[in-house]
C-alpha positions in Angstrom: 1.2 16.4 -9.4 -1.9 14.3 -9.4 -2.5 10.8 -8.0 -4.3 8.1 -9.8 -5.8 5.0 -8.0 -7.2 1.9 -9.7 -8.5 -1.3 -8.0 -8.6 -4.8 -9.3 -10.0 -7.8 -7.5 -7.7 -10.9 -7.5 -9.4 -13.7 -5.6 -10.0 -12.5 -2.0 -7.3 -9.7 -2.4 -7.9 -6.2 -3.8 -4.8 -4.8 -5.7 -4.8 -1.0 -5.3 -2.5 0.4 -8.0 -1.3 3.9 -7.1 0.5 6.2 -9.5 2.0 9.7 -9.0 3.1 11.5 -5.9 1.6 10.5 -2.6 1.9 13.5 -0.3 -0.2 15.8 1.9 -2.2 17.1 -1.1 -3.0 13.7 -2.6 -3.1 11.3 0.4 -6.8 12.1 1.2 -7.8 10.8 -2.2 -6.1 7.4 -1.5 -7.5 7.4 2.0 -11.0 7.9 0.6 -10.5 4.8 -1.7 -9.3 2.7 1.2 -12.3 3.8 3.4 -14.6 2.8 0.5 -13.0 -0.6 0.2 -13.2 -1.2 4.0 -16.8 -0.1 4.0 -17.5 -2.8 1.4 -15.8 -5.5 3.6 -12.7 -5.6 1.5 -9.9 -6.0 4.1 -7.2 -7.8 2.2 -5.3 -5.1 0.3 -2.1 -5.1 -1.8 -0.8 -1.6 -2.8 1.0 -1.7 -6.1 3.5 1.2 -5.7 5.5 0.7 -8.9 4.3 4.0 -10.3 4.6 6.0 -7.1 7.4 8.5 -7.7 7.3 10.2 -4.2 5.9 9.4 -0.8 6.1 11.6 2.3 5.1 11.0 5.9 1.5 11.7 5.1 1.5 9.0 2.5 3.1 6.6 4.9 0.5 7.3 7.5 -2.2 6.3 5.0 -0.6 2.9 4.7 -0.2 2.6 8.5 -3.8 3.5 9.1 -4.9 1.0 6.4 -2.9 -1.7 8.1 -4.4 -1.0 11.5 -7.9 -0.9 10.1 -7.4 -4.1 8.1 -5.8 -5.9 11.1 -8.8 -5.0 13.2 -11.1 -6.4 10.6 -9.1 -9.7 10.2 -7.5 -8.6 7.0 -4.0 -7.7 5.8 -2.1 -4.9 4.0 0.9 -5.6 1.8 3.0 -3.2 -0.3 4.4 -4.2 -3.6 7.1 -3.1 -6.1 8.0 0.3 -4.5 10.5 2.4 -6.5 14.0 2.8 -5.0 13.2 6.2 -3.4 9.9 5.0 -1.9 11.6 1.8 -0.7 14.3 3.9 1.0 11.7 5.9 2.9 10.1 2.7 4.1 13.4 1.3 5.2 14.5 4.5 7.0 11.2 4.8 8.8 11.3 1.1 9.9 8.0 0.4 8.0 9.4 -1.9 5.3 8.7 -5.0 7.5 5.8 -3.7 9.5 3.9 -3.0 6.2 5.1 -6.3 4.6 6.8 -5.0 1.5 7.3 -7.3 -1.5 9.3 -6.9 -4.7 6.3 -7.8 -7.0 2.5 -7.6 -6.9 2.3 -11.4 -7.5 4.4 -12.2 -4.5 2.4 -9.7 -2.3 -0.9 -11.2 -3.5 0.4 -14.7 -2.8 1.7 -13.6 0.6 5.0 -15.2 0.1 7.1 -15.3 3.3 10.1 -13.3 1.9 9.3 -9.6 2.0 11.7 -7.0 0.5 14.5 -5.9 2.8 18.0 -4.7 2.3 
């Protein structure tokens, strides 16, 4: 399956909408988009995961790398609206809090203090 990635500027935050399966075959495409954003000085990223149907460890590593790079640049990474299966992977891996996961894009953009947890 393919992956589609769209970006939208909302104030000082870039919402990166991802759709499809995020795995070993498609993760480089998302990584390239993130690298391009960081090269342009965009280091406040919200990933809209509402349309991500699958995410493996390679996909998770893209988000961890993005968080580390944004942290170093004084920015932030937040995840928003993951489907149940993707949220479960984040919970089991212990990344749901590390990656600041929110139920909606709006909450993630606002940086509200109550991330998703179960």
